[in-house]
C-alpha angles and dihedrals in degrees: 000000000000121000090237090063101040124128116247118281117210117226111271140184121273113267091353096062107187096334094101095054092048096047091050097051118350093191097049088046095050088048095047094045092044091053089065093067147314086278128022138173117246128190133200132165093258099038149001117219141164116247106216115197104156112104093223094052089045090055090048089057101041100033124007096044103018091130088069092057140064136178114295132247091253092061092041090051095044094054098033111132092013111066100005090142095041128108092249089062096042132105135181121355094352091057094049091048093050096042091051091048091052093046097088091055092058107038119125094256092047095047089050089053088062090061100093092048090050092050094048090052094047093050092049094051096048092048089056093063117097125221108262092016113147124207145161100270100210093050092046093047091051089049090047095051093039092061089051090046099046093050088049093044103033106013095238142120102239095189108136092020098064092114092063089069100032091052095053091043091053092045091054091051094045093050088054096048109127089215093062112105090209092070090070094049123092114272092248092062105090119217133188091250090052092050092046088051096048091049097047092045093051090049092051090046091052089047093053091045090056091050091050092054089049091054092047086062093060124083095219139007140172100210123102092253091060094049091051090048088057088056088051090051088055090052091246093116135027118228087247090056088049092052093043092051094048092049089049092051091047093052094046093043097050100061107030105054091039091052093046093050091049089054092045089053094051092047090049090049088054093046106045093173090062089045088055093049092052090054092050089052092052094047090049095047100039116077104178138008096320150355119300118216091250089055094065092077091056093059095095098148090049087052090051095047092053090047090054094046090050088052094053096039113023114192098240139044089238148302113285120218136168126200112243093193139009108299142171119230121177090349094304122114118229131189128237109279096032112144126221134188119198106199115199093202096077102045089039086062101033111129088212090073102020132055112227088354096190094060129092105238118155092180089074087078095063120104127349124344126221102197137094116288094238095048080094124035114140093160096041116247146229122057092325097053115138111287094212095054099111090044093050092047093048092046092051095047092049092044093048094047098049090047096050091043091057111025145019117227112209100208123209119188123203100222132308119349107265130173136208110253097240142105093295131037095254109176113245090186116090116241115195120193130193120203123236114177119218 
């Protein structure tokens, strides 16, 4: 790429480039860099990449020219040794084969078939809360959604073993933390964070393997594990591929839905009129002790609340891609090996596409929309979009509805909202909730 046709490059710090700004506050850095243009060059000691925030360019990378890109080194390094044989780490023919094999587990009809299981888990979790009980909202939402997810993925009740998944998820995020000195050391230098990561992931891997063996002993099952094992029986997937995909789905599904529900509750606590409307919707839709599977489609406001929450607080820092050949994006020419990060935060809050973008307004999701497709992409997009997107959205809608219909959570936040500078936007600000039963 010639200097005459290079995207803008924000001023940085000698030797460190833009790493210091990002490590201090990833969101502020992304916003600052993104305001310099729809595509800008960013440098850090360990890599240089282009931050792409223009919807048209994002669509070029994820959809129109997706064949010229693959997952970037940051994603490969983060999941190395965990999900090497999973769809999120695959490229080329392996990716196509694994994605096709997983397809039946995530079709619309299959996801709808999970509804009753999700409802039962949500009701049981909410009923266990005592009036006046106080808890860490983020952790409780992660545990809440994990119970729903593991029943759907593995067909098990994980109560009592939640820390197996939470520890591995936290270890993954901690290892990718940009403030961690060990990130900048050679791979052969062991660190306490690396050792914790290896141990927690090994424990999770063994746990999932035990679940797989239990499922193999059953003649029929409706969970994702059973569907993937059927693909293994047909010779489409290996048992290792089944295990790695399940581990990957557990790790991805542990942090993101729980974090989104935490943000949703804080936003509802700040907007009591929206909370009251959600309760009215639940009372109108539900005829009995709990949701019925057919009721989920009628929870329009709950869907809008979650869409708006995901707009304001997307689950990841951004989508990571690398060019596999020379390619043109936004009129600029890039060489093979060039890396790109597509952060949802900036286009999700761009006033060119959203009226009063910093405000929480679920009503903006009613009716037709006149904005670029990739002004909103919380689950990525194109052929490599998150395979668990439908499961995650359904899970969150059911969880939110059953919580709102049964309790009120008085949310207290310890200071400004801050995030750990890692691969996901894990909140670093404590959220405490007090339960009041309806």
